[in-house]
C-alpha positions as CSV (number, residue, x, y, z in Angstrom):
1,M,245.7,-25.9,12.0
2,V,249.1,-24.3,11.7
3,S,247.8,-21.9,9.0
4,L,244.8,-21.1,11.2
5,D,247.2,-20.3,14.1
6,S,249.2,-18.1,11.8
7,L,246.0,-16.2,10.7
8,D,245.0,-15.8,14.4
9,F,248.4,-14.5,15.2
10,F,248.2,-12.0,12.4
11,L,244.8,-10.8,13.4
12,F,245.7,-10.4,17.0
13,R,249.0,-8.7,16.1
14,V,247.4,-6.2,13.7
15,S,244.5,-5.6,16.2
16,T,247.0,-4.8,18.9
17,D,248.9,-2.5,16.5
18,F,245.6,-0.8,15.7
19,S,245.3,-0.1,19.5
20,S,248.4,2.1,19.5
21,P,248.0,5.8,20.3
22,L,248.3,6.7,16.6
23,A,245.7,4.2,15.5
24,I,243.4,5.4,18.3
25,F,243.8,8.9,16.9
26,V,242.9,7.8,13.4
27,Q,239.8,6.0,14.7
28,A,238.7,8.9,16.9
29,Q,239.2,11.2,13.9
30,G,236.9,9.0,11.9
31,C,234.3,9.3,14.6
32,L,234.7,13.1,14.6
33,I,234.3,13.3,10.9
34,C,231.0,11.4,11.2
35,L,229.8,13.8,13.9
36,L,230.8,16.8,11.9
37,L,228.8,15.5,8.9
38,A,225.9,14.9,11.2
39,L,226.1,18.5,12.5
40,G,226.3,19.9,9.0
41,W,223.3,18.0,7.8
42,A,221.4,19.0,11.0
43,C,222.1,22.6,10.3
44,A,221.0,22.2,6.6
45,S,217.8,20.4,7.9
46,F,217.0,23.4,10.1
47,V,217.2,25.8,7.2
48,R,215.1,23.7,4.9
49,N,212.6,22.9,7.6
50,R,212.2,26.6,8.5
51,E,211.2,27.2,4.9
52,I,208.6,24.4,5.1
53,N,207.1,25.9,8.2
54,R,207.0,29.3,6.6
55,I,205.1,27.9,3.6
56,K,202.7,25.9,5.8
57,K,202.0,29.0,7.9
58,S,201.3,31.0,4.8
59,I,198.8,28.3,3.6
60,R,197.1,28.4,7.0
61,N,196.7,32.1,6.6
62,G,194.8,31.7,3.3
63,N,197.6,31.8,0.7
64,N,197.0,28.6,-1.3
65,F,199.7,29.8,-3.7
66,A,202.5,29.9,-1.1
67,F,204.5,27.5,-3.2
68,L,204.8,30.3,-5.7
69,C,205.4,33.4,-3.5
70,H,205.4,34.4,0.1
71,D,202.8,37.1,-0.2
72,I,199.7,36.3,-2.3
73,N,199.4,40.0,-3.1
74,E,202.5,39.6,-5.3
75,L,200.3,37.7,-7.8
76,E,198.2,40.9,-8.4
77,H,198.3,42.1,-12.0
78,S,199.8,45.4,-10.9
79,N,202.8,43.6,-9.4
80,Q,203.2,41.1,-12.2
81,I,203.4,43.6,-14.9
82,D,206.5,45.1,-13.3
83,L,208.4,41.9,-13.2
84,P,211.7,42.0,-15.1
85,R,212.4,40.0,-18.2
86,V,214.4,36.8,-17.7
87,T,216.3,34.8,-20.3
88,V,216.8,31.1,-19.5
89,I,219.7,29.4,-21.3
90,M,219.7,25.7,-21.4
91,P,222.8,24.0,-22.9
92,L,221.7,20.6,-24.1
93,K,223.6,17.4,-24.8
94,G,222.1,14.1,-25.7
95,F,218.7,12.7,-24.7
96,G,217.8,10.5,-21.8
97,E,214.9,8.9,-20.0
98,H,214.2,12.0,-17.7
99,N,215.0,14.8,-20.1
100,L,211.5,15.4,-21.5
101,H,210.0,15.7,-18.0
102,N,212.8,18.0,-16.9
103,W,212.4,20.2,-19.9
104,K,208.7,20.5,-19.4
105,T,209.1,21.7,-15.8
106,Q,211.5,24.3,-17.0
107,L,209.5,25.5,-20.0
108,T,206.1,25.6,-18.1
109,S,207.3,27.8,-15.3
110,L,204.7,30.0,-13.6
111,Y,206.9,33.1,-13.6
112,G,204.6,36.1,-14.3
113,G,207.1,38.3,-16.1
114,P,208.5,38.2,-19.6
115,L,210.4,34.9,-20.1
116,E,212.4,33.5,-23.0
117,F,214.0,30.1,-23.3
118,L,217.1,29.6,-25.4
119,L,217.9,25.9,-25.8
120,V,221.4,25.6,-27.2
121,V,222.8,22.5,-28.9
122,E,226.1,21.7,-30.5
123,S,224.6,20.6,-33.8
124,V,221.3,19.4,-35.4
125,E,222.7,15.8,-35.1
126,D,222.4,15.9,-31.3
127,P,219.4,13.8,-30.3
128,A,218.4,16.6,-28.0
129,Y,217.7,18.8,-31.0
130,H,215.0,16.6,-32.4
131,A,213.4,15.8,-29.0
132,V,213.2,19.4,-27.8
133,S,212.0,20.6,-31.3
134,K,208.9,18.3,-30.8
135,L,208.4,19.5,-27.3
136,I,208.5,23.2,-28.4
137,A,206.1,22.4,-31.2
138,D,203.7,20.8,-28.7
139,L,203.9,24.0,-26.5
140,E,203.6,26.4,-29.4
141,G,201.9,29.6,-28.4
142,S,202.5,29.1,-24.7
143,V,206.2,29.6,-24.4
144,D,208.8,31.9,-26.0
145,A,211.4,29.3,-26.8
146,R,214.1,29.1,-29.5
147,I,216.6,26.4,-30.4
148,I,220.1,27.7,-31.2
149,V,222.8,25.7,-32.9
150,A,226.1,26.8,-31.3
151,G,228.6,24.8,-33.3
152,L,231.8,23.4,-31.9
153,S,233.8,25.0,-29.1
154,T,237.5,25.8,-29.8
155,S,238.7,27.6,-26.7
156,C,236.5,26.3,-23.8
157,S,234.3,23.4,-22.8
158,Q,231.3,22.8,-25.1
159,K,228.9,23.6,-22.3
160,I,230.4,27.0,-21.7
161,H,230.5,27.6,-25.4
162,N,226.8,26.9,-25.7
163,Q,226.1,29.2,-22.7
164,L,228.0,32.1,-24.2
165,V,226.3,31.7,-27.6
166,G,223.0,31.8,-25.8
167,V,224.1,35.0,-24.0
168,E,224.8,36.6,-27.3
169,A,221.3,35.7,-28.6
170,M,219.3,36.8,-25.6
171,Y,216.9,39.8,-25.7
172,K,218.5,43.2,-25.0
173,E,215.7,43.9,-22.5
174,S,216.5,40.9,-20.3
175,K,217.6,41.9,-16.8
176,Y,218.5,38.5,-15.6
177,V,219.9,35.4,-17.2
178,L,219.4,31.9,-15.7
179,F,221.6,29.0,-16.7
180,L,220.0,25.6,-16.3
181,D,221.3,22.1,-16.9
182,D,219.0,19.8,-18.7
183,D,218.8,17.4,-15.7
184,V,217.3,20.1,-13.4
185,R,213.6,19.5,-12.5
186,L,212.3,23.0,-11.7
187,H,209.4,23.8,-9.4
188,P,206.6,26.1,-10.8
189,G,207.7,29.0,-8.7
190,S,211.5,28.5,-8.8
191,I,212.3,31.3,-11.4
192,G,210.0,33.7,-9.5
193,A,211.7,32.9,-6.2
194,L,215.1,33.5,-7.7
195,V,214.0,36.8,-9.3
196,S,212.5,37.9,-6.0
197,E,215.7,37.4,-4.1
198,M,217.7,39.2,-6.9
199,Q,215.4,42.2,-6.6
200,K,215.5,42.3,-2.8
201,N,219.3,42.4,-2.8
202,P,220.8,43.9,-6.0
203,D,224.3,43.1,-4.6
204,I,223.8,39.4,-5.4
205,F,226.2,38.5,-8.1
206,I,225.0,34.9,-8.6
207,Q,222.1,32.9,-7.3
208,T,222.3,29.2,-7.2
209,G,220.7,26.0,-5.8
210,Y,221.4,22.3,-5.5
211,P,220.0,19.0,-6.6
212,L,218.3,16.3,-4.5
213,D,219.5,13.1,-6.0
214,L,216.9,10.3,-6.5
215,P,218.9,7.1,-6.7
216,S,217.7,4.5,-9.2
217,G,218.8,1.5,-7.1
218,S,222.3,0.8,-8.5
219,L,225.4,1.3,-6.4
220,G,226.7,3.9,-8.8
221,S,223.6,6.1,-8.3
222,Y,223.9,5.8,-4.5
223,C,227.6,6.8,-4.8
224,I,226.5,10.0,-6.7
225,Y,223.9,10.7,-4.0
226,E,226.4,10.2,-1.3
227,Y,228.9,12.5,-3.1
228,H,226.4,15.3,-3.3
229,M,225.1,15.1,0.2
230,P,228.1,16.6,2.0
231,C,228.2,19.3,-0.6
232,S,224.6,20.1,0.0
233,M,225.4,21.6,3.4
234,G,227.1,24.6,1.7
235,F,223.9,25.3,-0.3
236,A,221.3,25.0,2.5
237,T,222.2,28.4,4.0
238,G,219.1,30.3,3.0
239,G,221.4,33.2,1.9
240,Q,225.1,33.8,1.4
241,T,227.3,30.9,0.4
242,F,230.7,30.4,-1.1
243,F,229.7,27.5,-3.2
244,L,228.2,27.4,-6.7
245,W,226.4,24.7,-8.7
246,G,226.4,25.0,-12.4
247,G,223.1,23.3,-12.8
248,C,221.3,26.5,-11.7
249,M,222.9,30.0,-11.8
250,M,221.0,33.3,-12.1
251,M,223.1,36.4,-12.9
252,H,222.6,40.0,-14.1
253,S,222.5,40.1,-17.9
254,E,224.5,43.3,-17.8
255,D,227.5,41.5,-16.3
256,F,227.7,39.5,-19.5
257,R,227.0,42.4,-21.9
258,K,229.8,44.5,-20.4
259,D,232.1,41.6,-19.3
260,N,232.0,42.8,-15.7
261,C,234.7,41.2,-13.6
262,G,235.8,39.3,-16.7
263,V,232.9,36.8,-16.6
264,V,232.8,36.4,-20.4
265,S,236.6,36.3,-20.9
266,G,237.1,34.1,-17.9
267,L,234.7,31.5,-19.3
268,R,235.6,31.9,-23.0
269,D,239.4,31.8,-22.7
270,G,240.1,28.3,-21.6
271,G,237.2,27.8,-19.2
272,Y,236.5,24.2,-18.4
273,S,234.0,24.4,-15.5
274,D,231.4,27.1,-15.5
275,D,230.6,27.0,-11.8
276,M,234.2,26.8,-10.6
277,T,235.2,29.6,-12.9
278,L,232.4,31.9,-11.9
279,A,232.9,31.1,-8.2
280,A,236.6,32.0,-8.5
281,I,235.7,35.3,-10.2
282,A,233.1,36.0,-7.5
283,G,235.7,35.3,-4.8
284,A,238.4,37.4,-6.5
285,H,236.1,40.4,-6.7
286,K,234.4,39.9,-3.3
287,K,231.0,39.3,-5.0
288,L,228.0,37.8,-3.3
289,I,226.8,34.3,-4.1
290,S,223.4,33.4,-2.6
291,S,221.4,30.2,-2.3
292,P,217.7,30.6,-1.3
293,A,216.2,27.9,0.9
294,V,213.6,26.9,-1.8
295,A,216.4,26.3,-4.4
296,V,216.5,22.5,-4.1
297,F,215.6,20.5,-7.2
298,P,214.7,16.8,-7.7
299,H,217.4,15.1,-9.7
300,P,216.3,11.6,-10.8
301,L,219.3,9.4,-11.8
302,A,219.3,7.0,-14.7
303,S,217.8,3.6,-14.0
304,D,220.8,1.9,-15.7
305,L,223.5,4.1,-14.1
306,N,226.2,1.6,-13.7
307,F,229.4,1.8,-11.7
308,G,231.5,2.7,-14.7
309,R,229.4,5.8,-15.4
310,Y,229.7,6.8,-11.8
311,W,233.5,6.6,-12.1
312,N,233.5,8.8,-15.1
313,Y,231.3,11.3,-13.2
314,L,233.7,11.3,-10.3
315,R,236.6,11.8,-12.6
316,K,235.0,14.9,-14.0
317,Q,234.2,16.2,-10.5
318,T,237.8,15.9,-9.4
319,F,239.2,17.2,-12.7
320,V,237.6,20.6,-12.0
321,L,240.1,21.2,-9.2
322,E,242.8,21.2,-11.8
323,S,241.3,24.2,-13.5
324,Y,241.8,27.7,-12.1
325,V,241.5,31.4,-13.0
326,T,244.1,33.1,-10.7
327,R,247.0,32.1,-8.6
328,V,244.9,32.4,-5.5
329,N,242.3,30.2,-7.0
330,Q,244.9,27.6,-7.8
331,I,246.2,27.6,-4.2
332,M,242.6,27.2,-2.9
333,N,241.9,24.3,-5.3
334,R,245.1,22.6,-4.2
335,A,244.1,23.1,-0.5
336,L,240.6,21.7,-1.3
337,F,242.3,18.8,-3.1
338,A,244.5,18.0,-0.1
339,V,241.8,18.4,2.5
340,H,239.2,16.4,0.7
341,C,241.6,13.5,0.0
342,Y,242.7,13.5,3.7
343,L,239.2,13.6,5.0
344,S,238.0,10.9,2.6
345,W,240.6,8.4,3.5
346,G,240.4,9.6,7.1
347,F,236.7,8.6,7.0
348,V,237.4,5.1,5.5
349,A,240.4,4.1,7.5
350,P,238.6,3.5,10.8
351,Y,236.2,1.1,9.2
352,C,239.1,-0.9,7.9
353,M,240.5,-1.0,11.4
354,A,237.1,-1.9,12.8
355,V,236.9,-5.0,10.5
356,I,240.3,-6.2,11.9
357,H,239.2,-5.6,15.5
358,V,235.9,-7.5,15.1
359,A,237.6,-10.4,13.3
360,A,240.2,-10.6,16.0
361,A,237.6,-10.5,18.7
362,L,235.6,-13.3,17.1
363,R,238.7,-15.5,16.8
364,F,239.9,-14.6,20.3
365,K,236.5,-15.7,21.7
366,A,236.6,-18.9,19.7
367,R,240.1,-19.8,20.7
368,G,240.0,-18.6,24.3
369,N,243.4,-18.3,25.9
370,S,245.1,-20.9,23.7
371,I,247.5,-18.4,22.3
372,E,249.3,-17.5,25.5
373,E,252.1,-15.5,23.9
374,L,249.7,-12.7,22.8
375,S,247.8,-10.4,25.1
376,Y,244.7,-9.2,23.3
377,S,243.6,-5.6,24.1
378,S,239.8,-4.8,24.2
379,I,240.3,-1.1,23.5
380,G,239.8,-1.8,19.8
381,L,236.3,-3.1,20.4
382,K,235.5,0.0,22.4
383,M,236.6,2.1,19.4
384,V,234.4,0.0,17.1
385,G,231.4,0.6,19.3
386,L,232.1,4.3,19.3
387,L,232.4,4.3,15.5
388,V,229.2,2.4,15.1
389,A,227.3,4.9,17.3
390,C,228.8,7.9,15.3
391,T,227.9,6.2,12.0
392,F,224.3,5.8,13.1
393,V,224.2,9.4,14.1
394,A,225.6,10.5,10.7
395,L,223.2,8.3,8.8
396,F,220.2,9.5,10.8
397,S,221.1,13.1,10.1
398,M,221.5,12.4,6.4
399,W,218.2,10.6,6.4
400,N,216.5,13.5,8.2
401,L,217.9,16.1,5.7
402,T,216.8,13.9,2.8
403,R,213.3,13.5,4.3
404,I,213.0,17.3,4.8
405,E,214.2,18.1,1.3
406,V,211.7,15.5,-0.2
407,L,208.9,17.1,1.8
408,L,210.0,20.6,0.6
409,C,210.1,19.5,-3.0
410,N,206.6,18.0,-2.7
411,I,205.3,21.2,-1.3
412,L,206.9,23.3,-4.0
413,S,205.6,21.1,-6.8
414,P,202.1,20.2,-5.6
415,E,201.0,18.8,-9.0
416,A,204.0,16.6,-9.6
417,P,203.9,12.9,-8.5
418,P,205.1,13.0,-4.8
419,L,208.6,12.0,-4.0
420,S,209.2,9.4,-1.4
421,L,211.9,8.1,0.9
422,A,210.7,4.5,0.5
423,S,212.9,4.0,-2.5
424,Y,216.1,4.8,-0.6
425,N,218.2,1.8,0.5
426,W,220.2,3.0,3.5
427,C,222.5,-0.1,3.6
428,K,223.5,0.9,0.1
429,V,223.9,4.5,1.2
430,F,226.4,3.3,3.9
431,I,228.3,1.2,1.3
432,A,228.3,4.1,-1.1
433,M,229.9,6.3,1.7
434,L,232.8,3.9,2.0
435,V,233.2,3.4,-1.8
436,D,233.0,7.0,-2.7
437,N,235.4,8.2,-0.1
438,C,237.8,5.5,-0.9
439,L,237.8,6.3,-4.6
440,Y,237.8,10.1,-4.4
441,P,241.5,10.4,-3.7
442,V,242.3,7.9,-6.4
443,S,240.3,9.9,-8.9
444,A,241.8,13.2,-7.7
445,I,245.4,12.0,-8.0
446,R,244.7,10.5,-11.4
447,S,243.2,13.8,-12.6
448,H,246.2,15.7,-11.2
449,F,248.7,13.7,-13.2
450,S,246.7,13.2,-16.4
451,Q,245.6,16.8,-16.9
452,S,243.0,15.5,-19.4
453,I,239.4,14.3,-19.3
454,N,236.9,12.6,-21.7
455,W,233.6,14.5,-21.3
456,S,230.9,12.9,-23.5
457,G,233.3,12.0,-26.3
458,I,235.3,15.2,-26.1
459,I,238.8,15.1,-24.6
460,Y,240.0,18.3,-22.9
461,Y,243.6,19.0,-22.1
462,L,244.6,21.5,-19.5
463,K,247.7,23.7,-19.3
464,D,248.1,26.3,-16.5
465,G,244.6,25.7,-15.3
466,K,242.9,26.4,-18.7
467,I,241.9,24.3,-21.7
468,N,244.6,24.5,-24.4
469,K,243.6,21.5,-26.6
470,I,240.4,19.9,-27.6
471,E,240.0,16.5,-29.3
472,R,236.8,15.0,-30.5
473,L,236.4,11.2,-30.8
474,P,235.0,10.1,-34.1
475,K,231.5,8.8,-34.1
476,R,231.3,5.1,-35.0
477,Q,228.2,3.5,-36.4
478,D,229.2,0.0,-35.5
479,V,229.2,0.4,-31.8
480,A,226.4,0.8,-29.2
481,P,225.2,4.4,-28.4
482,V,227.4,6.5,-26.2
483,F,225.9,7.6,-22.9
484,T,226.5,10.4,-20.6
485,D,227.0,9.7,-16.9
486,L,224.0,10.6,-14.8
487,G,221.1,10.6,-17.1
488,G,222.1,7.7,-19.3
489,K,221.4,9.9,-22.3
490,H,221.9,8.9,-25.9
491,L,224.5,11.2,-27.5
492,Y,223.8,10.0,-31.0
493,G,220.6,9.1,-32.8
494,R,217.0,10.0,-32.3
495,K,214.7,9.1,-29.4
496,G,211.7,10.5,-27.5
497,M,208.4,12.1,-27.8
498,P,206.9,14.8,-25.7
499,T,204.3,13.9,-23.2
500,R,200.8,15.4,-22.8
501,G,200.1,18.7,-21.2
502,S,198.9,19.2,-17.6
503,F,197.1,21.8,-15.5
504,L,200.3,23.8,-15.0
505,T,201.0,23.7,-18.7
506,S,197.6,25.1,-19.4
507,L,198.0,27.8,-16.7
508,S,201.4,28.7,-18.1
509,K,199.8,29.2,-21.6
510,C,197.2,31.5,-20.0
511,L,200.0,33.5,-18.3
512,F,201.9,33.7,-21.6
513,Q,198.9,34.9,-23.5
514,W,198.1,37.4,-20.7
515,R,201.6,38.8,-20.9
516,Q,201.6,39.3,-24.7
517,P,199.9,42.8,-24.8
518,K,202.3,44.0,-22.1
519,R,205.3,43.1,-24.2
520,S,204.0,45.1,-27.2
521,E,203.5,48.2,-25.2
């Protein structure tokens, strides 16, 4: 009984301390963070929903191909023959459960202009090499696709090295280059939509998009979904943005041929993160980054994505803040580091206080006034009630944005199996919000002091914001296959067979054959 009294005394004492002006400020700040998140997601929902309404209106007006273009007249042969050539560069690494489907959505694009695909791997030993070779063979005659073996990187990350090797191999006639990650699931009209925006506004330096995570059910997958959702606000602008996602970047090919603004040298000479490097270059030269409203892509997460792989992914995301191009870029990254860490723990702290307030209230009710020496304040419970209300507002806003993006993806890919909100567990989403925001500062601080990261068996060391040393872990035959973080991809060994063709595949073959005479002219 004495120990129980001591516990009660501790709870009441801490609850009273958490009712001080400073503690009230921390709890009110947490409520404000929830409301700001809700507002950001509401604004993003408005932009995405406006695009849905535009597409539906176009369909009602007789344009059954509104998922491809705004104006059905754009599909006329006279317009299609003038479309510029686009080179799609896909740096590949490993092979996972969703890769074949993702690659098919990329290779079977319904873009009407000349289109080439360069699939770049580190070596022929990469499982992606064998899997994509079979896929290209299956699509022979319908796509212009080549596999390029890039070799090992020596001065930048392997992904950037693969991208730059692809740039060197692209056709001289290509006007635009599109970099795609192998976990991007494109819509049939995605490339056409990006090209259309580039032609409307030649001042666009980079066009980008953002993924819609489809959690697999594990807590790790929900943590990744929750990590991406606040970032998605910056991409749901329907136009200018300051953010860039490396999974989808369309740029002018001439910028790479002439190394305009130092895009090639900035990436090649110690570049670790392609999107952070290019975003820094764009900011330094006052260049425009744009994100069209239709640039949201389904991103299925691995069914066996465990918490350890989530932690590795978070480490890579926080590590990018340690890389920089200029002094100004370094200061901005440091500011982002500090603000993100402050807001993350500022979000979690009120919930820790709420647990104490609720526990103290329950014990206070059970004991009545038996502990006379302590006066319990009810202001803590009022703050708990306010926090609960703000949390529900934030979760509802997140749910609404996810619902709208799911609907938009279904409209943009009418042939694909429809996505659904039914698989989302919102209790896990809330838990993931707490876990992710609690661990982000830990990961960021560790990245800051370690200055090294293990990315798919390659250890990168930074010095002055750039890669100055690369170590590759030896491949061992006596251990289980190594996996990447999100896709659960095998990095060694062979696996996978292409799936059968579809209506869109057949249609893309017709478009490819129709374009052939035009190319020879």
